[in-house]
C-alpha positions in Angstrom: 144.4 81.6 93.4 141.3 79.3 91.8 140.9 76.2 93.0 140.7 75.3 89.1 143.9 74.2 88.2 144.0 74.7 84.6 144.0 78.0 82.7 142.7 78.3 79.4 143.2 81.3 77.1 139.7 81.8 74.9 141.0 84.2 72.1 137.6 85.0 69.6 136.4 87.8 68.4 132.3 87.4 68.3 131.5 88.2 71.5 128.3 86.0 71.9 130.4 82.4 70.9 133.3 84.1 73.6 130.8 84.5 76.2 129.4 81.3 75.2 132.5 79.4 75.6 133.9 80.9 78.6 130.7 79.8 80.2 131.0 76.3 79.3 134.9 76.1 80.0 134.7 78.0 83.3 132.7 74.9 84.6 136.0 73.1 84.9 138.9 75.5 84.3 139.9 79.6 84.5 139.4 81.2 81.5 141.2 84.5 80.1 139.2 85.5 77.4 140.5 88.1 74.7 139.1 90.0 71.9 141.5 89.4 68.9 144.4 88.2 67.9 146.6 90.9 69.1 144.7 90.9 72.6 145.4 87.1 72.5 149.1 87.6 71.9 149.9 89.9 74.9 148.0 87.9 77.4 150.0 84.6 75.9 153.5 86.5 76.4 152.2 88.2 79.8 151.3 85.0 81.6 151.0 81.5 81.7 148.4 79.4 80.0 147.9 75.2 80.2 146.1 75.6 76.5 145.3 78.4 74.0 141.9 78.1 71.9 142.0 80.3 68.8 139.6 81.1 66.4 141.2 82.1 63.0 139.4 85.0 61.5 139.7 88.0 63.9 140.2 91.5 63.2 143.7 93.1 64.3 145.3 89.6 64.1 143.9 87.0 62.6 144.6 83.3 63.9 147.1 82.5 61.5 149.2 86.1 62.5 149.0 85.0 65.9 150.5 81.4 65.4 153.7 83.1 63.4 153.9 85.6 65.8 153.9 83.7 69.2 157.0 82.1 70.1 155.1 79.5 72.7 158.4 79.1 74.7 156.7 76.3 76.9 155.0 74.6 73.9 151.2 75.6 75.3 149.0 73.1 73.0 147.0 75.5 70.7 143.4 74.1 69.6 142.8 76.4 66.4 138.5 76.9 66.6 137.1 78.0 63.5 134.6 77.8 60.7 137.5 77.2 57.8 137.3 73.8 56.9 139.3 74.1 53.7 142.2 71.4 54.0 144.9 74.1 53.4 143.7 76.1 56.2 143.8 73.1 58.6 147.3 72.4 57.3 148.6 75.5 57.7 147.3 76.1 61.0 149.0 72.9 62.1 152.3 73.7 60.2 152.1 77.1 61.8 151.8 75.3 65.2 148.3 74.6 66.4 147.9 71.2 68.5 144.5 70.3 67.0 142.0 71.8 64.7 138.4 71.9 65.5 135.2 72.9 63.8 133.1 75.5 65.1 130.2 74.3 63.9 130.7 70.2 64.7 131.7 70.5 68.0 129.1 70.5 70.5 130.1 72.3 73.6 130.9 68.5 75.0 133.3 68.1 72.2 134.9 71.0 73.1 135.4 69.9 76.6 136.7 66.5 75.4 139.1 68.4 73.5 140.6 70.2 75.3 141.1 68.0 78.3 142.4 65.5 75.7 145.3 68.5 74.4 145.9 69.3 78.1 149.7 68.5 79.3 149.2 65.0 81.5 150.7 66.0 84.9 
């Protein structure tokens, strides 16, 4: 087991973004990645995570489908990290169980880490 105590599931279909977010987050957290919503759902249901970082537009299963399908028995915080910026999209994601909604185009790596730390359950 790693000495990093928190584990993040990063569900992102864009390989370049997935690798970049993984690199930034891996400095402070254990990160498991999934390339689409279906793989992300499998990971989320197979093991425990402290937080889920979820893209909305993905093949096989998009973020909304993931949120509808994921039972979230441990109330894992879910941060939607997307470029969809309409109020309707944001409200729907929150209604479906997202804890926070962060726009990729507005968030620097520092901001991403800050939001993740802010949303992580306190011990």
